[in-house]
C-alpha positions in Angstrom: 0.0 0.0 -0.1 1.2 3.5 -0.7 1.7 5.8 2.2 -1.8 6.9 3.2 -3.1 10.3 4.3 -6.4 9.7 6.0 -8.6 12.1 8.0 -11.7 12.7 10.0 -13.5 15.9 9.8 -15.8 16.2 12.8 -18.3 19.3 13.2 -18.3 20.9 16.6 -22.0 21.0 16.9 -22.5 18.2 19.6 -21.5 17.6 23.1 -18.4 15.7 22.3 -17.0 13.0 19.9 -19.7 10.7 18.9 -18.8 7.0 19.4 -19.6 6.3 15.8 -17.0 9.0 14.8 -14.6 7.4 17.2 -15.0 4.1 15.4 -14.4 5.9 12.0 -11.4 7.6 13.5 -9.9 4.3 14.6 -10.2 2.8 11.0 -8.6 6.0 9.5 -5.9 5.8 12.2 -5.1 2.2 11.5 -5.0 2.6 7.6 -2.7 5.5 8.0 -0.4 3.8 10.5 -0.4 0.6 8.5 1.2 2.3 5.6 3.5 4.6 7.6 1.3 7.5 6.5 -0.5 10.4 8.4 -3.6 10.7 10.3 -5.3 14.2 10.1 -8.1 15.9 12.1 -9.8 18.7 10.3 -12.6 20.6 12.1 -15.7 21.4 9.8 -17.0 24.5 11.7 -18.9 26.3 8.8 -22.2 25.7 10.0 -22.2 28.7 12.3 -25.8 28.3 13.4 -25.3 24.9 15.1 -21.8 25.4 16.6 -21.5 24.4 20.4 -19.1 26.3 22.5 -16.2 23.9 23.8 -17.2 21.1 21.4 -14.0 21.2 19.4 -11.8 21.0 22.5 -13.8 18.1 23.9 -13.7 16.2 20.5 -9.8 16.7 20.5 -9.5 15.7 24.3 -11.6 12.5 23.5 -9.4 11.5 20.6 -6.3 12.0 22.8 -7.9 9.9 25.6 -8.5 7.1 23.1 -4.9 7.4 22.0 -5.6 8.1 18.4 -4.6 11.7 18.4 -3.8 13.2 14.9 -0.4 13.7 13.3 -1.7 17.0 11.9 -4.7 18.9 13.2 -5.8 22.3 14.9 -3.6 21.8 17.9 -0.6 19.9 16.5 -0.4 22.0 13.3 1.1 20.7 10.1 2.1 21.4 6.5 -1.6 22.1 5.4 -2.6 24.5 8.1 -5.0 25.9 9.1 -7.1 22.8 9.9 -10.3 24.7 10.8 -12.6 25.4 7.9 -13.6 28.7 9.3 -10.0 29.9 8.8 -10.0 28.6 5.2 -12.8 30.7 3.6 -10.8 32.2 0.9 -9.9 28.8 -0.6 -13.4 27.8 -0.9 -14.4 31.2 -2.5 -11.6 30.8 -5.0 -12.6 27.4 -5.9 -16.3 28.3 -6.3 -15.0 31.3 -8.6 -13.3 28.6 -10.8 -16.4 26.5 -11.1 -18.6 29.6 -12.1 -15.9 30.5 -14.7 -16.2 27.1 -16.4 -20.1 27.0 -15.8 -19.7 24.0 -13.7 -21.5 26.0 -11.1 -24.1 28.9 -11.3 -25.5 31.6 -9.1 -29.0 30.9 -7.7 -31.2 33.9 -6.5 -34.2 31.9 -5.5 -35.8 33.0 -2.1 -36.5 30.7 0.7 -40.2 31.2 0.1 -39.8 30.1 -3.4 -37.8 27.0 -2.5 -40.3 25.9 0.2 -43.2 26.4 -2.2 -41.2 24.2 -4.7 -40.6 21.4 -2.2 -44.3 21.4 -1.3 -45.2 21.1 -4.9 -42.6 18.2 -5.3 -44.1 16.4 -2.4 -47.7 16.7 -3.6 -46.5 15.3 -7.0 -44.5 12.6 -5.3 -41.2 13.7 -6.9 -37.9 13.7 -5.3 -37.0 16.8 -3.4 -34.3 18.7 -5.6 -33.8 22.1 -7.0 -35.6 22.5 -10.2 -32.9 24.3 -12.1 -34.6 27.8 -12.5 -31.5 29.9 -12.2 -29.4 27.5 -14.3 -31.0 29.2 -17.4 -30.0 32.9 -16.4 -27.3 34.1 -18.8 -23.8 34.3 -17.0 -23.6 38.1 -17.8 -26.9 38.7 -16.2 -26.2 36.7 -13.1 -23.0 38.4 -12.3 -24.6 41.9 -12.9 -27.2 41.0 -10.3 -24.5 39.7 -7.9 -22.7 43.0 -8.6 -25.9 45.0 -7.7 -26.0 43.2 -4.3 -28.7 40.8 -4.9 -28.6 37.8 -2.4 -27.5 34.6 -3.8 -26.1 31.1 -3.4 -23.7 29.2 -5.7 -25.0 25.7 -6.9 -23.4 22.7 -8.5 -24.3 22.5 -12.3 -25.0 18.8 -12.5 -25.1 17.3 -16.0 -28.6 16.4 -17.1 -27.7 13.2 -18.8 -25.3 10.2 -18.1 -24.2 8.6 -14.8 -21.6 9.2 -12.2 -19.6 6.0 -11.2 -17.2 5.4 -8.5 -15.5 2.4 -6.8 -15.9 1.8 -3.1 -13.2 -0.4 -1.5 -15.9 -1.9 0.8 -18.8 -2.0 -1.5 -17.5 -2.4 -5.2 -18.7 -0.2 -8.2 -21.6 2.4 -7.3 -23.5 4.3 -10.0 -26.0 7.3 -9.8 -27.8 8.7 -12.6 -27.1 12.3 -13.0 -30.6 13.4 -13.5 -31.2 12.2 -9.9 -28.4 14.2 -8.4 -29.4 17.5 -6.9 -27.8 20.8 -7.9 -26.3 21.1 -4.5 -25.6 24.5 -2.9 -21.8 24.8 -2.7 -21.4 28.3 -1.3 -24.1 29.7 1.0 -25.4 33.4 1.1 -23.2 34.0 4.2 -20.1 33.2 2.2 -19.4 29.9 4.0 -19.1 26.7 2.0 -21.5 23.7 2.3 -20.0 20.5 3.4 -19.8 19.3 -0.1 -17.5 22.1 -1.5 -15.4 22.3 1.6 -14.8 18.6 2.0 -13.5 18.2 -1.6 -11.4 21.4 -1.6 -9.7 20.5 1.7 -9.2 16.8 0.8 -7.5 17.8 -2.4 -5.3 20.5 -0.8 -4.4 18.3 2.0 -3.6 15.5 -0.2 -5.9 12.9 1.5 -5.5 9.6 -0.3 -8.4 7.6 1.4 -11.8 8.9 2.3 -13.0 6.5 4.9 -16.4 7.6 6.5 -19.8 6.3 7.2 -22.3 4.9 4.7 -24.6 7.8 5.1 -22.2 9.8 2.8 -22.7 7.4 0.1 -25.3 9.5 -1.7 -23.2 12.6 -1.5 -20.2 10.9 -3.2 -21.4 11.4 -6.8 -21.5 15.2 -6.2 -17.9 14.9 -4.9 -17.0 12.9 -7.9 -18.2 15.5 -10.3 -16.4 18.1 -8.4 -13.1 16.5 -8.7 -13.8 15.9 -12.3 -14.7 19.6 -12.7 -11.6 20.7 -11.1 -9.4 18.2 -12.9 -8.1 16.8 -9.6 -7.0 13.2 -8.9 -9.7 11.4 -6.9 -8.8 9.7 -3.7 -10.0 6.1 -2.8 -13.5 5.9 -1.0 -14.5 3.4 1.5 -17.9 3.8 3.3 -18.2 1.9 6.4 -21.4 0.2 7.8 -23.1 2.4 10.6 -23.2 1.3 14.1 -26.6 -0.1 15.1 -28.4 -0.9 18.5 -29.1 -4.5 19.4 -32.6 -4.0 17.9 -31.0 -2.8 14.5 -32.1 0.7 15.1 -29.7 3.7 14.4 -27.4 4.5 17.2 -28.5 7.8 18.6 -28.3 10.1 21.5 -31.9 10.0 22.1 -31.6 6.2 23.0 -28.1 5.6 24.0 -25.0 7.1 25.5 -23.2 8.1 22.4 -20.5 10.5 23.5 -17.0 9.2 24.1 -16.8 11.3 27.3 -19.6 9.3 28.9 -17.4 6.1 28.5 -14.5 7.9 30.1 -16.8 9.2 33.1 -18.1 5.6 33.6 -14.7 4.0 34.1 -14.1 2.4 30.7 -10.5 1.9 29.6 -9.5 3.6 26.4 -7.7 0.4 25.2 -10.9 -1.5 25.8 -13.1 0.9 23.9 -10.7 0.8 21.0 -10.5 -2.9 21.1 -14.3 -3.2 21.1 -14.8 -0.7 18.3 -12.1 -2.7 16.2 -14.2 -5.8 16.4 -17.1 -4.0 15.0 -15.1 -2.9 12.0 -13.9 -6.3 10.9 -13.0 -9.7 12.4 -9.5 -10.3 13.4 -7.9 -13.1 11.1 -7.0 -15.2 14.0 -10.4 -15.1 15.4 -9.2 -13.1 18.6 -11.6 -10.8 20.6 -8.9 -9.3 22.7 -6.1 -7.4 20.8 -4.2 -4.3 21.1 -4.4 -1.3 18.5 -0.9 -2.3 17.2 -2.2 -5.7 16.4 -5.2 -4.3 14.7 -2.9 -2.0 12.7 -0.8 -5.1 11.6 -3.8 -7.1 10.5 -6.5 -4.8 9.4 -7.7 -4.6 5.7 -10.5 -2.4 4.3 -11.4 -5.0 1.7 -12.5 -7.4 4.5 -14.8 -5.0 6.1 -18.4 -6.5 6.0 -21.2 -4.2 4.8 -23.7 -5.6 7.4 -24.3 -3.0 10.1 -22.4 -4.1 13.3 -24.3 -4.1 16.6 -22.9 -1.8 19.4 -23.7 -3.8 22.4 -22.7 -1.8 25.6 -23.0 -5.3 27.5 -20.3 -6.7 25.3 -18.2 -3.6 25.8 -18.5 -3.9 29.6 -17.5 -7.6 29.4 -14.4 -6.7 27.4 -13.4 -3.9 29.8 -13.6 -6.2 32.7 -11.4 -8.6 30.8 -8.7 -5.7 30.4 -9.1 -4.9 34.2 -8.2 -8.6 35.0 -5.3 -8.9 32.7 -3.5 -5.8 33.7 -0.9 -5.7 36.5 -2.5 -5.1 40.0 -0.3 -1.9 40.4 -1.7 -0.6 37.0 -5.3 -1.0 38.0 -4.6 0.3 41.6 -3.2 3.6 40.0 -6.0 3.8 37.6 -8.8 3.5 40.4 -6.9 6.1 42.4 -6.8 8.6 39.6 -10.3 7.8 38.6 -11.7 8.8 41.8 -9.4 11.9 41.9 -7.3 10.4 44.8 -10.4 10.0 47.0 -9.4 6.8 48.2 -5.9 5.9 49.7 -3.9 3.7 46.9 -2.5 1.5 49.7 -6.1 0.5 50.8 -7.1 0.1 47.0 -4.3 -2.2 46.6 -5.4 -4.4 49.6 -9.2 -4.4 48.5 -8.7 -5.0 44.7 -8.1 -8.8 44.9 -11.6 -9.2 46.5 -13.6 -7.2 43.9 -11.7 -7.5 40.7 -13.5 -10.6 39.5 -16.8 -8.6 39.8 -15.6 -5.3 38.4 -16.6 -4.4 34.7 -15.5 -0.7 35.0 -13.4 1.5 37.1 -16.5 3.3 38.5 -17.7 0.1 39.7 -15.0 -0.2 42.4 -17.0 2.3 44.6 -20.2 0.4 44.5 -18.4 -2.9 45.3 -15.7 -1.7 47.8 -17.0 1.7 49.0 -17.9 0.3 52.4 -14.2 -0.2 53.1 -13.6 3.5 53.1 -17.0 4.8 54.6 -19.7 3.2 56.7 -22.9 2.8 54.8 -25.3 5.8 55.5 -28.4 3.4 54.8 -29.0 -0.3 54.8 -30.6 -2.3 52.1 -32.9 -3.8 54.9 -32.8 -3.8 58.6 -31.0 -6.8 60.2 -32.6 -8.2 63.5 -31.2 -6.5 66.6 -31.0 -9.7 68.5 -28.8 -11.3 65.8 -26.6 -8.2 65.7 -26.0 -8.2 69.3 -24.9 -12.0 69.5 -22.8 -11.3 66.5 -21.1 -8.4 68.2 -20.5 -10.3 71.3 -19.2 -13.4 69.4 -16.8 -11.7 67.0 -15.5 -9.5 69.9 -14.1 -12.7 71.4 -13.0 -14.2 68.1 -9.5 -14.1 66.5 -9.6 -11.8 63.6 -9.0 -14.5 61.0 -11.7 -15.5 58.5 -11.7 -19.1 59.5 -12.2 -18.3 63.2 -14.8 -15.8 62.5 -16.7 -18.3 60.2 -16.8 -20.5 63.3 -18.2 -17.8 65.6 -20.8 -16.8 63.1 -22.2 -20.5 62.7 -22.3 -20.8 66.5 -24.6 -17.7 66.6 -26.8 -19.2 64.0 -27.1 -22.6 66.0 -27.8 -20.8 69.2 -30.6 -18.7 67.4 -31.8 -21.6 65.4 -31.3 -19.8 62.2 -29.5 -20.9 59.0 -26.0 -19.8 58.7 -27.1 -18.1 55.4 -29.5 -15.9 57.3 -26.9 -14.8 59.9 -24.1 -14.2 57.3 -26.6 -12.0 55.5 -27.6 -10.0 58.5 -23.8 -9.5 59.2 -23.2 -8.6 55.5 -25.9 -6.0 55.4 -25.1 -4.4 58.8 -21.5 -3.9 57.9 -21.6 -3.2 54.0 -25.2 -2.0 53.7 -25.9 -4.5 50.9 -26.8 -8.1 50.3 -24.3 -8.6 47.7 -20.6 -8.0 47.6 -17.1 -9.3 47.8 -16.2 -12.4 50.1 -17.6 -11.3 53.5 -15.1 -12.6 56.0 -12.1 -11.7 53.9 -13.6 -8.2 53.9 -14.0 -8.1 57.5 -10.3 -9.1 58.0 -9.4 -5.9 55.9 -11.9 -3.7 57.4 -10.6 -4.5 61.0 -12.1 -5.7 64.1 -12.6 -2.2 65.6 -14.4 -0.8 62.6 -16.5 -4.0 62.3 -17.7 -3.9 65.9 -18.5 -0.1 65.5 -20.8 -0.9 62.7 -22.6 -3.8 64.4 -23.3 -1.5 67.3 -24.6 1.3 65.0 
């Protein structure tokens, strides 16, 4: 493979980096790394009405957290800076001028009111919603005079009325569109900002992008981009449209139904390595049939032509399982440090280290350490249910006299059960709830050993 230059071009119009964009970014990153190429991040911030303050920074932070930061981008710079579209406006206006000069684009003066009426008429006639070409017939000299006189306009792509536009997709093979069904897309808006279609083609060409790897929702836009490459006389990149991530019920992954922002996964205690590993399994199957593998292993084995077109299922349950596996295969000291930092040094690292062996088999995320082991650090402020006071009194007395080893404590607890004519299970459950607040948790008597005799008896008294 030739040295690849790949990119993602997120819009800062959401809370953060979408998990679907992270999936696409990982694939772009792998293709670039595999060929010794470059991975670029370009911010598409020309939709000024939908910009969200701070979104760009959060997107870049999420990519950094995942460990797939760009070789070139708004913060890292690079030979094709600037990497924000709002700072490249003159390049788009110049490109639009070239198209107008060659009649590959034209000025459109239609009002919003006329366009809305046109759409309604098309709906009533069950016709596809596309521009009807009214302004395409305006002589060039007249159109330029109207622009000079200050009339409001947009610039539209002049799509040929006949023939077809064909391109080859690495994932899907040859794809063809009849030109008569391709809309005369707006390229330059009335505010002077480009639409996605003009901006993406100009920037991909100027930044020497070799592979356009993006979601399948952009397939219908690609013939417009192919026409632009042809009109400009530019070499076209290779295209690969990835299947979109779906929910287990096959519906589209959306923020209305699921946590879709990468920052949510970070705040819930998922490990970036596990998230990347899981996203990699959605893109394609590892040739050795492995579920757990590093990003470097993905880079070595990944191939775009082995990507399946079937929409992969994004299952948070499967991701939680994988994250738990990562926690268990990592060195104890590493996980201790991660828990310590995740909770912002709230819990002493030496105690985390002692407690970890008791809870690690149950943990799926770093955040779950608190729900499983929080009682080691703070007495519960409420109990799942109220244990019997007689049972607690007997337990306190028996454990006060017991050696503080779990085998000796077990004998003492069983003796209390026999005295009260209760099952050992009932008494152990009362003891667990009184000390931890919950009916489920790590091994009880080993937990009491760590908690200490004084603290355990104090909680039984309370």
